[in-house]
N, C-alpha and C positions, 0 to 999 in steps of 0.2 A: 876674371880679374881677381875674385876673392881667393881662388886657389893659390895665387902667387902673392897674396897679401898686398895687392895694389888696387886702389880704387879706379873705377872707370872714369876717366876725365872727359867731360863733354864741354866744348867751347862753343859759345853761341854769340852771334851778332846779327843785327839787321842792317841792311844797306839799301840806298836808293838806286835809281836807274844808272847813276854815274859811278856806283860802287863806293859812295861816301857813307861812312857810319855816323859822322858828326860834322858840324860846321867847324870852321877854323878855330873858333873860340866858343866855349859854352855848350849849351844843349838847347834844342828847339822842339822837344817833345818826341813822341813815338814815331817811328818810320813805318812799321808794319801795320797792317789792318787788323780789324776785330778778330777775324778768323785765325790769323797767324798768332795773335797774342793769346787766344784761347788755347791753341795747341801748345804754346810754350808754357802756359800755366799748368797744363796737364803734365808736361814733362817735369816741371819743377816739383810737382806733387810726388812724382815717382823717384826723385833723387834723394839720396840720404843727406846731402849738404848742398847749399848754394853759396858760392863765393863771389863777393864783389870786391874789386880791386880799388886802390885809393882814388884814382881819377874818377871812376864811376860813382863812388860814394860822394865825392866832393861836388860833382856836377849834378847828378840825378837824385841824390838822397833816396836810394831805392828801399823798398820795403822787403823785397825778396820773398814775399808770401804768395802761395798759389791762390788765384782768384778766378772763379768760374762764372760765366754768364748762364743764360738759359738754353743755349744751343746744345743739341746732342752731338757729341763728337763724331759719331759714326756717320753723320750726315754732312760733315764739313768737307771731307776729302774722300768720299766714298770711292774705293777702288783706285785711287790715284797713286802715282809713284812716290809722292811725298809721304802719304800715309804709310806706305810699305816701309819707307826709309825710317820713319819715326818708330814704327813698331819694332824694327831691328835694333834701334837704339835702346828702347826701354825693355823689351822682352819681359813684360810683367803682366800677370793676371789682374793687377790693380788698375790697368789702363781704363780710363773712363769712369773710375770710381770717384768718391769724394776726396777732398784734399787730404794729404797725408802729412802735411806740415814738416818739411825738411828743416835741418839745422841751418840757420843763417849765419854766415861768417863775414864780418865787415872788417876790411883792412883800412884803418883810419888814416887820413892824410897826415903827413908830418907837419904841414904848415898850419894845422888847425890849433887854436889856443884851447885852454881848458874850458872856457865858457862855451865855445862852439861844439866841442866834443860832448860836454854835459847836456847841452840842448838836444843834440842828435840822439844821444842815448836815452834821455828822458822821454823823447817823443815816441819811443818804442816800448817803453816799460809796460804800458797799459793795453798794448795790442793783444787781442785774444789769441792764445795758443802760440805766442811768439817765443822763439827759443834762440837768442843770439849768442854768438861767440865773437869777441872783439880781438883784433890784432892791434895793439897799442904801440905807437911809434916813439913814445917819450917816457922815460923813467919817472920824470916829474909828474906827468899826467897819470901814469899808472899808480903812483903812490898817493896822490891827492884825491883821486876820484874812486879809489877802491872802497869796498871790495867789488871785484868784477864778476860777471856771470861765470859759471863753471866752464873750464877748458879754455877761457881767454888767456892770452899770453902777451908779454911785453917784448917787442923786437926793436930795441933802440938803435940798431944799425942804420946806416945811410940808406941802404936798399934792402928790401925784403928778399930773402932767399926762398923763392916760391917752391922749388922742388923739396926743400927741407920742410917748408910749411905743409906741403901735401902729405909728407910722411907723418908729420905730427897729427894732422887731421884724420888720417887713416886710423891712427891709434885712438884718437879722441872720440870720433863719431862712428867708427866701424868701417869695414871695407865694403864699399858700395858705390853707386853712381854719385859723382860730384859735378855739378853744373857750374861753369865759370862764366860770369857776366862781366865783360870788360870792354873798355873803349878801344879805339883804333891802335893806340900805342901799345897797350898791354896785350891786346889780341895778337898783334904781330909777334911779340915776345913769347907768348904762350905757345904759338905754333912750333917753336923750337924745343919745347919740353916733351920728353917721353910720356909725361903724365897725360897729355891730350891724345885720346884715341879716337874721338868722334868730333866732328865739326858740323854744326847746324847753322846755315846761313839763310836768313829770311830776306829774300831779294824782292824789292818793290819794283813795279813797272813805272813808277812815277819819279820825277825829279824832286827831291826834298831840298837839296842844297845846290845853289849855283856854284859854290866853291866850298870844298870841305876836305875831310881826312878819311882815308880808307886804310885797309890792311895791306 
């Protein structure tokens, strides 16, 4: 990917036994189990950037930081097809090492007011080794809450042009793996972008939602 000056885009979502990613409204916590989350935190650590779309930011308030438990990764899926698939995604000698702290990119919702955005931003200021980039949707918010962290940008248009944003991020954070964490609506849209070259689906055997939304 780096030879063509294009980041490797990895789209990830978790779904229950019905194929639902989220309930009809809001969020009801994680779908995947401890082991699956451990694997995804390892993948986060190997990516250059982690991108959260507006819906995910609004509902989940994600941290996007790699967090590891005490389990040794090689024991989680020893010899399994999933472990082989994940190793093909990462292709990195850093697999299983300590967290590498990717760049976090938050696309802020258009309907958040200045106080909500300031609260969200302030809650992340004192997080150890946190390195955020913000995509701000309002010129007024951009002007009043500045200065913003390095590489942040203002996109006051009605809709984010994600392919254009990817091009910008490639230049801002380097050509490498970028993990996209999106809800059902944006995940469906992202599947149509050339940027996405890998998809990781964490499929649960349990029903989380009686009625929900999928991709």
